[in-house]
C-alpha positions as CSV (number, residue, x, y, z in Angstrom):
1,M,20.1,98.6,-48.3
2,E,18.5,96.9,-51.2
3,E,21.6,97.8,-53.4
4,V,23.9,96.5,-50.7
5,H,22.0,93.2,-50.5
6,G,22.1,92.9,-54.3
7,K,25.9,93.3,-54.3
8,A,26.4,90.8,-51.6
9,T,24.1,88.3,-53.3
10,Q,25.9,88.6,-56.6
11,E,29.3,88.2,-55.0
12,L,28.1,85.0,-53.4
13,I,26.9,83.7,-56.7
14,D,30.2,84.6,-58.3
15,L,32.0,82.7,-55.5
16,I,29.8,79.6,-56.1
17,E,30.5,79.7,-59.8
18,K,34.3,79.7,-59.1
19,Q,34.0,76.5,-57.1
20,V,31.7,74.5,-59.3
21,Q,33.1,71.2,-60.6
22,C,31.9,68.2,-62.6
23,R,33.4,64.8,-63.2
24,I,35.0,63.6,-66.4
25,T,35.7,59.9,-66.7
26,T,38.4,58.9,-69.2
27,D,39.4,55.2,-69.5
28,G,37.6,54.4,-66.3
29,V,39.4,57.1,-64.3
30,A,37.2,59.9,-62.9
31,E,38.6,63.3,-62.3
32,R,37.0,66.6,-61.2
33,V,37.3,69.7,-63.4
34,N,36.3,73.2,-62.7
35,T,33.6,74.5,-64.9
36,N,33.1,78.0,-63.5
37,N,29.5,78.2,-64.5
38,I,26.1,77.5,-63.0
39,V,22.5,77.7,-64.1
40,A,20.6,79.7,-61.5
41,A,17.6,81.9,-61.0
42,C,17.2,84.6,-58.3
43,F,13.9,85.6,-56.8
44,N,13.8,88.7,-54.6
45,H,11.3,88.8,-51.8
46,Y,10.3,91.8,-49.8
47,A,8.3,89.9,-47.1
48,S,7.2,91.7,-44.0
49,R,7.1,89.8,-40.8
50,N,5.5,90.9,-37.6
51,V,7.9,91.3,-34.7
52,D,6.3,92.3,-31.4
53,G,3.2,93.3,-33.4
54,K,5.1,95.7,-35.7
55,P,5.9,95.1,-39.4
56,S,9.6,94.2,-39.9
57,P,10.6,94.4,-43.6
58,H,12.9,91.6,-44.5
59,I,14.4,91.7,-48.0
60,H,15.9,88.4,-49.1
61,T,16.7,86.5,-52.2
62,H,16.1,82.8,-53.0
63,V,18.8,81.5,-55.4
64,V,17.8,78.3,-57.1
65,V,20.8,76.5,-58.6
66,A,20.1,73.7,-61.1
67,N,22.1,70.6,-60.7
68,M,23.9,71.1,-64.1
69,T,27.0,72.8,-65.4
70,Q,28.7,72.9,-68.7
71,R,32.1,71.2,-69.1
72,P,34.9,72.8,-71.0
73,D,34.0,70.5,-73.9
74,R,30.5,72.1,-73.8
75,Q,28.7,69.0,-72.6
76,W,26.2,69.4,-69.8
77,R,26.8,67.4,-66.7
78,A,25.6,67.2,-63.0
79,I,27.5,69.3,-60.5
80,A,30.0,67.3,-58.5
81,N,30.4,69.6,-55.5
82,E,29.3,68.2,-52.3
83,S,30.9,71.2,-50.6
84,L,28.3,73.4,-52.1
85,M,25.8,71.9,-49.6
86,E,27.7,73.5,-46.8
87,R,25.1,76.2,-46.3
88,S,26.6,77.8,-43.2
89,F,29.8,78.7,-45.2
90,F,27.8,80.5,-47.8
91,I,25.6,82.3,-45.2
92,S,28.8,83.6,-43.5
93,M,30.2,84.7,-46.8
94,Y,27.0,86.6,-47.7
95,E,26.8,88.2,-44.2
96,N,30.5,89.4,-44.5
97,Q,29.9,90.9,-47.9
98,L,26.7,92.5,-46.8
99,A,28.4,94.1,-43.7
100,W,31.4,95.2,-45.8
101,H,29.2,97.0,-48.4
102,A,26.9,98.4,-45.7
103,Q,29.9,100.0,-43.8
104,R,30.6,102.0,-47.0
105,T,27.1,103.5,-47.3
106,P,26.2,107.0,-46.2
107,F,24.1,105.4,-43.4
108,A,26.9,103.5,-41.7
109,H,27.7,106.5,-39.4
110,L,24.2,106.9,-37.9
111,P,23.9,106.4,-34.2
112,G,22.2,103.1,-33.2
113,L,23.2,101.4,-36.5
114,A,25.6,98.7,-35.6
115,I,27.2,97.1,-38.6
116,K,29.9,94.6,-37.7
117,L,31.9,92.3,-39.8
118,G,31.3,88.6,-39.1
119,S,33.8,85.9,-39.3
120,A,34.0,83.4,-42.2
C-alpha cells in the first residue's frame, strides 16, 4: 500500500503543477499565465494511532508548497491560484487515485477489503 500511496501522491502533485499560475503585468494590465512548476517538499509519516486500544498504522504525506513559481521568462513570482486552496478537491483527487491504484494490486481481491472509487 505504500507504493500505491506514493503513486497517488505524485499524481496529485503533478495535477497541482499543471494548474499553477502567476500574474504578469504589462502596461498596467495583469494577466495570469500557466507556469507548470512548483517548489515543494514531501515528508512521509508512518504514524500509528490507537483505535479502540489497538495500533492503527496510518501512512500519510505532508506536501509543503512554497508560494513561488518560475515564470516562462525565468523570473520567480508568487503563485496566483486561489483555487489551490480548495483542499477538498485535492483530497478527493488523491482518494480517487489511491483507490484506482489499490484496485490493481494483488490484494484487491481479498475478502473484507473494500476498495471503492470515490467521486471527484
